[in-house]
N, C-alpha and C positions, 0 to 999 in steps of 0.2 A: 650484461654490464656487471663488472665486479663490484663488490661492496666498497673497496677502497676508492675506486673511481667515482662511485655514487656519492661517497662522503665528501670527496674533493669538490665535485660539482655543486653539491648542496651548500657547502660552506662558502664556495666562491660566489654562488648566486646571492646568498644572503649578505655576504660581505660587500658585494658590488652595490647593493642598495644603501648599505651603511656608508660606504665610501662616497657615493654620489651625494648623499645628504651632507656628510662631513666636509667634502670638497667644496660644496656650495657655501657652507658656513665659513670655512677658513678662507677660501680664495675669493669669494664674492662679497660676503658680508663684512669680514674682518679686514682683509687686505685689498679688496676690490678698488676702492677709491684711490688709494695710494698707487697701486699698480697702474690704474687707468691714467693717472696724472703723470706718471713717469715712464710711459712707453710711447713710442712714436706712433702718431696717428697717420697711417698710410691709407689713402683712399681705396676702399674696396677690400682691404686686408681683413678686417673683422666683420663677420656676418652679423647683420642686425635683423633682417626680415626672414631669411631662410635658414636659420640656425637649426641644426639637426640633433634633436634630443636622442634619437636612436643611436647615433654614432657617439654622442657623449656617453651614453650608457654603455655602449660596447667598449669604450676606452676604460671606464670604471670596472667593467667585468674583466677585461684583460689584466688590469693591475691587481684586482682581487685574486684572479686565478694565479698570477705570478707569486703573490705573497702566500697564498694558500698552498701552492705547489711546493714552495721552498720550506714552509713550516711543516708540511706533511712529511717531507723527506729528510728532515734534519732531526737532530737529537735535542731539540729545545724542550726543556721540561718545566719551565715556569713562565707565567704571563709577563713578568718583568723582562725576562730574556727575549720573549717574543716581541714585546714592544720595542726594546732596544735594537734588536736585530732588524726589525722592519723599519724603524726610523732611519737607521744607517742605510738600508737598501733604498729607501725613498730619497734620501739626500744624494746618494750616488747617482740615481737615475736623474734627479733634478740637476745635478752638476753637469751630467752629460749633455742635457739639452740647454740649460741656461748658459753654461760656459761657451757652447757653440754659438748661440745667438749673440752673446756679449762680444765674442771674438770676431764674428763674421758680419755683424750688422750694426745698425744704429737703433735697433729695436728698443733696448733698454737705455734710458737716459743717464743712469748712474748705477753704481754697484750696489747701493742700498736695496733697490728693488730686487736684485738677484739674491742678495742675502735674505730678504724677507720671504722670497719664494722658496729658498732652501729651508728656512725655518718652518714655513707652512707645510712643506713636504715631510719634514721630520715629524711634525705633530699629526698630520692626517694619515700618513702611511704607518706611523708608529701605532696610532689608535686602531687602524685597520688590522694590524698584526695582532694586537691584543684581543680585538673582537674575534678575529679568525681563530686564534689559538683557543679561546673559550668555546667557540662553536665546534671546532674539531674535537676537542676534549669531550664535549657533551655528546656529539654525534657518535664518537667512538664508544663511549660508555653505554649508550642506548642500543648499539648494534652488536655488541659483543656479549 
């Protein structure tokens, strides 16, 4: 395995745990009650007893890998740029999914919940980008 690939995997692995915790904080603790109150309650849609933590983690790892891959292959040289770029990336991914749900279903009861989800994505993915940038920089310095 090449050093570059190893750096990418290590930063993605550590970033995924950071994003899992931060996602819980932003989307469950801060926004959870409002989101729950303003989304449609469809019988059987939301898992309550057989929730899969391994697949939630896999989702966080995939997002961390995406952010780390992009940061690793771009010429971003400061943590502020990494945070900004990652926040924009997070908002665009959230737009893709939230706008689809808003256009094609009654899942969201108003656009405020969509806006809050986009804001949550900006904060959480932006922070992931800053964390990942710092990790990549540290790992690169220790392995060169």
